C-alpha distance (Angstrom), angle and dihedral (degrees) to the residues before:
residue distance angle dihedral
M1 . . .
K2 3.81 . .
R3 3.82 105.3 .
I4 3.80 127.1 44.6
V5 3.79 122.5 -179.2
V6 3.80 120.1 -160.5
V7 3.81 111.5 -162.0
G8 3.79 112.2 -154.7
A9 3.80 124.1 43.3
G10 3.78 97.2 -147.7
L11 3.79 128.1 106.3
A12 3.81 94.9 -66.3
G13 3.80 93.2 47.1
L14 3.80 91.9 48.5
R15 3.80 93.8 49.5
A16 3.81 91.6 45.6
A17 3.81 91.7 54.6
E18 3.80 91.4 46.8
A19 3.81 91.6 47.3
L20 3.79 91.4 52.5
R21 3.80 90.9 56.4
R22 3.80 93.4 44.2
A23 3.79 88.8 52.7
G24 3.79 90.3 56.4
F25 3.80 101.9 -102.2
D26 3.81 105.2 157.0
G27 3.78 101.3 -179.9
A28 3.81 130.6 95.4
I29 3.81 119.0 -59.4
T30 3.79 121.6 -166.8
L31 3.81 118.0 -169.7
L32 3.79 110.4 -161.1
G33 3.83 119.9 -160.8
A34 3.80 131.3 -176.3
E35 3.81 94.7 -154.9
Q36 3.80 124.9 71.9
I37 3.80 91.4 -123.3
G38 3.79 129.4 68.3
P39 3.83 125.9 -114.9
Y40 3.81 113.2 -46.6
D41 3.80 141.2 176.0
R42 3.81 107.0 -87.1
P43 3.85 97.5 -178.5
A44 3.80 89.4 65.5
L45 3.80 92.7 57.6
S46 3.81 96.9 77.2
K47 3.78 93.2 40.9
Q48 3.82 124.9 26.6
V49 3.81 95.8 17.5
L50 3.82 93.5 51.4
T51 3.79 93.6 46.4
G52 3.81 93.0 46.4
E53 3.81 94.6 -116.0
K54 3.81 91.0 119.4
D55 3.77 130.0 39.2
P56 3.82 111.9 -127.6
A57 3.80 90.2 -123.7
D58 3.81 89.6 60.3
T59 3.81 91.7 63.2
V60 3.82 93.0 71.1
Y61 3.81 110.0 109.9
R62 3.79 103.2 -154.6
S63 3.81 139.2 22.9
D64 3.80 125.3 -126.2
A65 3.80 87.0 -107.8
H66 3.80 90.3 60.6
F67 3.80 92.2 58.3
A68 3.78 90.5 45.4
D69 3.81 91.1 52.3
L70 3.79 89.6 46.8
R71 3.81 89.9 49.7
V72 3.79 91.0 -127.2
D73 3.79 118.0 151.7
L74 3.82 100.3 -137.5
R75 3.80 111.4 -161.7
L76 3.80 113.1 -173.9
G77 3.78 128.4 -171.3
Q78 3.81 90.0 28.7
P79 3.79 111.7 111.8
A80 3.78 117.4 -168.4
T81 3.81 110.5 -106.1
A82 3.80 104.0 -178.4
L83 3.78 144.4 0.9
D84 3.81 124.6 -141.3
L85 3.78 108.8 -170.9
T86 3.79 94.3 -179.1
S87 3.80 93.5 61.3
R88 3.82 92.7 25.7
K89 3.79 96.0 -125.7
V90 3.80 133.8 140.5
G91 3.79 112.9 -146.5
T92 3.81 118.7 -136.4
S93 3.79 136.8 168.1
D94 3.80 86.6 -101.3
G95 3.80 96.9 51.4
D96 3.78 137.6 -80.8
L97 3.80 123.6 -41.5
P98 3.82 115.0 -149.8
F99 3.79 118.2 -146.6
D100 3.77 142.5 -177.6
G101 3.80 91.3 -164.2
L102 3.80 130.7 22.2
I103 3.81 133.3 -163.1
M104 3.79 115.9 -171.5
A105 3.79 116.6 -153.4
T106 3.80 103.0 154.1
G107 3.80 94.3 142.5
A108 3.78 121.0 -162.1
T109 3.79 140.8 -65.2
A110 3.80 126.2 -128.0
R111 3.79 115.4 -94.2
L112 3.80 118.2 -128.7
P113 3.83 121.6 -149.7
A114 3.80 117.5 -99.9
V115 3.80 97.4 -129.2
E116 3.76 137.5 136.8
G117 3.76 125.3 -108.4
K118 3.80 108.1 24.0
S119 3.78 90.1 176.8
S120 3.78 85.2 144.6
P121 3.80 118.8 60.6
I122 3.79 116.1 -104.8
H123 3.77 116.1 -139.9
R124 3.78 121.3 -149.8
L125 3.78 132.4 -174.7
R126 3.76 120.3 -138.3
T127 3.80 107.0 104.8
L128 3.78 135.3 44.9
E129 3.79 88.3 -109.1
D130 3.82 89.6 55.1
A131 3.80 90.4 50.6
Q132 3.79 93.3 50.1
A133 3.81 91.6 49.6
L134 3.82 92.7 49.4
R135 3.80 92.4 43.7
N136 3.81 89.6 54.8
A137 3.81 92.4 46.4
L138 3.80 100.3 48.2
P139 3.84 98.8 72.3
E140 3.80 90.3 52.9
H141 3.80 94.1 59.1
R142 3.78 138.8 63.9
H143 3.81 107.5 -159.3
V144 3.81 123.3 36.2
V145 3.80 119.3 -161.7
I146 3.80 112.1 -159.2
I147 3.79 119.9 -164.4
G148 3.79 107.9 -150.0
A149 3.81 131.8 29.6
G150 3.78 98.3 -144.6
F151 3.79 122.5 116.2
I152 3.79 97.1 -68.3
G153 3.79 95.3 42.0
S154 3.80 92.7 46.6
E155 3.81 93.6 47.4
I156 3.80 91.4 49.0
A157 3.81 88.5 50.3
S158 3.80 90.4 51.7
S159 3.81 92.3 48.9
A160 3.80 92.9 46.8
R161 3.81 91.3 51.0
M162 3.80 89.4 49.7
L163 3.80 87.0 56.2
G164 3.81 90.6 52.6
L165 3.80 99.3 -107.5
E166 3.78 127.3 140.4
V167 3.79 109.7 -110.3
T168 3.79 133.1 -162.4
V169 3.80 118.7 -176.8
L170 3.80 119.7 -160.8
E171 3.81 117.4 -159.3
A172 3.81 127.7 -178.7
A173 3.82 93.3 -156.0
A174 3.78 124.7 72.6
A175 3.81 92.7 -103.0
P176 3.81 140.7 4.0
L177 3.81 115.5 -79.9
A178 3.82 90.4 4.5
R179 3.81 91.5 140.3
V180 3.80 94.8 56.0
A181 3.82 102.2 27.3
G182 3.80 105.1 24.7
R183 3.80 131.8 -114.9
Q184 3.82 96.8 -73.7
M185 3.80 94.7 55.0
G186 3.79 89.7 38.8
E187 3.81 90.6 60.6
I188 3.80 89.8 54.4
C189 3.80 89.4 50.8
A190 3.81 88.0 50.8
A191 3.80 89.6 53.8
L192 3.82 89.4 51.5
H193 3.81 90.4 55.4
R194 3.79 92.7 49.2
E195 3.80 92.8 44.3
H196 3.81 87.5 62.9
G197 3.78 97.2 46.4
T198 3.79 100.2 -97.4
R199 3.79 114.9 142.3
L200 3.80 108.3 -133.0
I201 3.80 124.1 -165.6
C202 3.81 114.0 -175.5
G203 3.79 133.1 -177.8
T204 3.77 94.0 36.8
R205 3.78 138.5 104.6
V206 3.78 132.1 -144.3
A207 3.82 114.6 -111.3
S208 3.80 100.0 -177.6
I209 3.76 144.5 -12.1
E210 3.77 112.9 -135.0
G211 3.78 136.4 -170.2
G212 3.77 119.3 -51.0
G213 3.78 95.3 16.8
R214 3.80 95.0 -61.8
V215 3.81 110.7 155.3
R216 3.80 125.0 -157.1
L217 3.80 116.9 -156.8
A218 3.79 125.7 -144.6
D219 3.82 90.6 -108.6
G220 3.80 91.0 56.2
R221 3.80 98.7 -102.4
I222 3.80 118.5 136.8
V223 3.81 125.6 -139.2
E224 3.78 110.5 -159.0
G225 3.79 102.5 -148.0
D226 3.78 129.6 145.9
L227 3.82 101.3 -151.0
V228 3.81 126.3 41.7
V229 3.80 124.8 -157.4
A230 3.81 125.9 -177.0
G231 3.77 118.1 -144.3
I232 3.80 101.4 163.4
G233 3.77 101.5 130.1
A234 3.76 134.1 -91.9
V235 3.79 140.7 -79.3
P236 3.83 119.3 -131.1
E237 3.80 112.1 -108.4
T238 3.81 99.8 -119.7
G239 3.81 104.4 126.0
W240 3.78 92.6 107.4
L241 3.83 89.5 60.4
A242 3.82 94.7 61.7
D243 3.81 95.3 113.9
S244 3.79 98.1 28.2
G245 3.80 97.9 96.7
L246 3.81 91.3 -124.1
T247 3.80 119.6 129.1
V248 3.81 116.8 -104.2
A249 3.81 122.5 -175.0
D250 3.81 114.5 149.2
G251 3.77 86.8 -32.5
L252 3.77 137.3 -1.5
V253 3.79 105.9 -54.7
C254 3.80 111.8 -128.7
D255 3.79 136.0 172.3
P256 3.84 123.7 -113.8
F257 3.81 89.0 -82.4
L258 3.84 91.6 56.3
N259 3.79 90.3 -110.9
A260 3.81 112.2 148.5
G261 3.80 98.1 -148.8
H262 3.81 101.6 -77.5
P263 3.81 123.5 84.4
A264 3.80 93.0 -123.1
V265 3.82 98.8 41.1
Y266 3.82 126.5 86.8
A267 3.80 133.0 159.9
A268 3.79 141.1 -155.0
G269 3.78 141.6 -174.1
D270 3.80 134.8 17.8
V271 3.81 94.0 -12.7
V272 3.83 95.3 61.0
R273 3.80 127.1 98.4
W274 3.79 110.7 -174.9
P275 3.83 139.8 157.9
N276 3.79 103.8 -100.2
P277 3.83 107.5 -147.0
L278 3.80 91.2 -159.4
F279 3.80 92.0 67.7
G280 3.80 102.2 17.2
T281 3.78 93.6 -123.9
S282 3.78 139.8 105.0
M283 3.80 111.5 -103.2
R284 3.78 142.9 -178.6
T285 3.77 113.7 -173.5
E286 3.81 132.0 -178.3
Q287 3.78 101.8 -152.2
W288 3.82 134.1 131.5
T289 3.81 94.8 -129.4
N290 3.78 93.2 47.9
A291 3.81 91.4 52.4
V292 3.80 91.6 52.4
E293 3.80 96.3 45.5
Q294 3.80 95.7 42.8
A295 3.80 91.2 49.6
R296 3.79 91.2 55.4
R297 3.80 92.4 47.0
A298 3.82 94.1 45.9
A299 3.81 91.2 50.9
A300 3.81 92.5 47.2
N301 3.80 93.1 47.3
L302 3.81 93.3 47.9
L303 3.80 90.6 54.5
A304 3.81 95.4 39.8
G305 3.78 96.8 54.4
P306 3.83 126.1 -150.2
R307 3.81 96.3 -47.3
G308 3.79 97.6 49.8
R309 3.79 101.2 40.1
K310 3.78 124.9 120.1
P311 3.82 127.6 -157.6
Y312 3.78 120.4 -112.7
A313 3.81 114.2 -122.0
G314 3.79 105.1 177.3
V315 3.79 119.3 -173.4
N316 3.83 93.4 -142.9
Y317 3.80 95.6 -122.3
F318 3.79 120.6 178.0
W319 3.77 141.7 159.2
S320 3.78 136.6 -159.2
D321 3.80 133.0 -171.0
Q322 3.80 114.0 -142.5
Y323 3.81 127.2 167.3
G324 3.79 90.6 -18.1
V325 3.82 93.0 -52.4
R326 3.80 121.5 118.9
I327 3.82 109.4 -137.4
Q328 3.80 117.6 -166.1
S329 3.76 135.3 176.9
A330 3.79 138.6 177.6
G331 3.77 132.1 -175.5
I332 3.78 125.7 7.8
A333 3.79 135.4 -45.0
A334 3.82 96.9 -144.4
A335 3.79 94.3 106.0
D336 3.78 144.2 144.1
E337 3.79 92.9 -134.8
V338 3.80 138.7 17.0
R339 3.80 117.7 -161.4
I340 3.81 134.2 -179.3
V341 3.82 103.1 -131.4
G342 3.79 99.8 177.9
G343 3.78 144.8 2.3
S344 3.79 131.4 20.1
P345 3.82 125.5 -66.2
A346 3.81 88.7 -162.8
E347 3.80 88.5 62.7
F348 3.83 92.2 41.9
R349 3.79 90.3 -120.1
F350 3.80 113.5 108.9
L351 3.82 148.5 106.4
A352 3.81 124.5 -125.5
Y353 3.81 130.4 -170.8
Y354 3.82 130.7 -150.8
R355 3.82 121.6 -147.1
K356 3.81 126.1 -158.2
G357 3.78 111.8 -179.0
D358 3.79 105.3 -44.0
R359 3.81 96.2 -27.4
L360 3.76 136.1 93.1
V361 3.82 101.7 -123.7
G362 3.79 103.7 164.9
A363 3.78 147.9 18.8
F364 3.79 132.0 -164.9
A365 3.79 126.8 -171.5
M366 3.77 144.5 175.4
D367 3.81 116.8 -153.3
Q368 3.81 92.3 -16.3
P369 3.83 100.9 108.8
V370 3.81 100.3 157.7
P371 3.85 96.1 43.5
L372 3.80 89.4 49.4
I373 3.80 93.1 52.5
R374 3.81 90.3 47.9
S375 3.81 88.1 50.7
K376 3.80 90.5 49.2
L377 3.80 88.8 59.4
L378 3.81 90.1 52.1
I379 3.79 90.7 53.1
E380 3.80 91.5 49.0
A381 3.81 89.2 51.5
R382 3.84 90.9 52.7
T383 3.80 90.0 -120.7
S384 3.80 117.8 -170.3
W385 3.78 119.8 -111.9
D386 3.79 93.9 -116.4
E387 3.79 93.2 49.4
A388 3.81 91.5 48.2
L389 3.81 91.4 52.3
S390 3.80 90.2 46.4
R391 3.80 90.4 54.9
V392 3.77 90.9 49.8
K393 3.80 90.7 49.8
A394 3.81 91.2 47.7
G395 3.79 90.7 56.1
E396 3.80 96.1 -113.2
I397 3.81 95.0 122.0
L398 3.79 108.3 32.4
A399 3.79 97.7 37.0
């Protein structure tokens, strides 16, 4: 293997290229990026960048000198357009790139709401360019209407409130983060929004967006905002794979080793759907930690070949900062029981556990960073429910 192409110059692509060099690969590495800027810190976009605490330029992870030292050919502003597995070439606007090995880390693009009207522009937040545009727009408006109360929508709401704006968040589900944390934890997240003056309307859909940022709901109600932001998730970036022969179904379908169905092709990050052996279910997750860990595993497995590969069993860990509260989660929310095992939800400082059968499969916390990380280790170790509760009672987790 002499030439490896990494498609996607985000966090996963960066870490894959670095992992290849650390593992001793001495051949050519090309890192292909669709944006005009190199890998940067996306979690900061909805928080410090929006509030002005961080300059957009400070989000960039690596200097040009770093890529030169790493002997990585960084090609920006060149999205992949096609993949020919027979000839082993990635198509780009600047010609075809041959490869012996390929790691796909194209990530995802922000989803926009399918609504009528749209006479007012809808902001979204996925790229640095999006963040700069929204940052410039916020001070010129009074009332921000955010569609979606997931991580991005909730963090934008928190940042907008910090800047003194009125905020209304519209969520189709019964509670914020219900899909990833469950209804019970979602209701606590809803209380956190309302505690800080954010108006939250759940269980409703947007029918149209009218002039001046006026939003009409499906039930006929009107929200009189003057700036609309969509935070309704992301779509995996797989369009360029349409004729590749690879399987795409809400992400690039991979096996437990992150192989995409061809011996020389692996993937990492937001674009990947894989059977997670830790939970026995197919997953696609858009989290910082997952992107880093999958990139390392994909690079190692590509170099190791079929006999030396190891499956990837990510614990699905994430964090979010909202209204000065650190929210963390690990594992899955599909559970038979959810129990508060320490702290006080009313004070937004607690730890909750999720049980599936006789196993601890998830943990959710507000302002309990160390207990959550200890709980994450229990989930990774496939700890039983009874043993997990015993450790909490013994003071090993909450101490």
